N, C-alpha and C positions, 0 to 999 in steps of 0.2 A: 769106083775109084781104085786105081792100082796102088801098090805099095810105094812105088817111086813118087807118085803124086802126093801120097800121105806124107812122105819124108820131106818133100818140097814145102808142103804146108807147115810142117813143124819148123822148118828153117825160117819161114816167113814169120812165125810166132816170135822168133828171136828179135825181130825188128820192132816189136812193140816197145815204145819208149817208156821211160820211168814216169814221164808226165801223164801218159795214158793210164798207167797203173794207179798213180796218186789220184787222178780224176775219178777213176772207177771206185776207189775206196771212199773218196769224198762223197760221191753220189750215193753210195750205199749207206753211209752214215747220215746223210741228209734225209733220205727216205725213211730210215728207221726212226730218226729223231722226229720227223714230221708226224708219223703215225703215233708215236708215244705222246707227243704234245697235243694232238687232236683227240685221240681216243684212249686215254690212259686206263679207264675202267674196263673197256672192251679188251685191251691188251692183257690186263690181269686175268680176266675170265678165260681168254684163250690159252694163257700160260698154265692155268689150272687144268684145262683139258689136255694140254700137251703132257703135263706131269703124269696124268693117268693113262696116257697112251702107251701101249707096249713098245719096247725098244725096237723090235723087228719092224713094226709098222713105221716108226719114225725113220729108221734107216732106209726103208723102201722109198718113203717120200723124199728123203734127202737125195738118194740116187736119182730119182726121177727129176727133181729140180736141177741137180748137177748136170744131167744129160741135156735138159732143155736149155739151161744157161750156156753150156758149151756149144750147143747147136746154134743158138742165137749169135754168139760171138763168132763162131766159124762162118756163119752166113754173112755177117756184116763185113768181116775181114776178107772174104773172097769175092 
């Protein structure tokens, strides 16, 4: 991918509507609420594990998920 294609893709991102953003946030909240409602004790156990996980490892996982999420959105939008 050339730099000009990258810039064109960034301009296409500006066409994302507010409705899409609100839908994405709503879907995120729905999925999180669903897991909390169905598996509350497992969520508490996982949060204890996360609490004991080193910050560097959490940051690495966060960046990996960020890249995967961006890749999925980029693939769908193109």
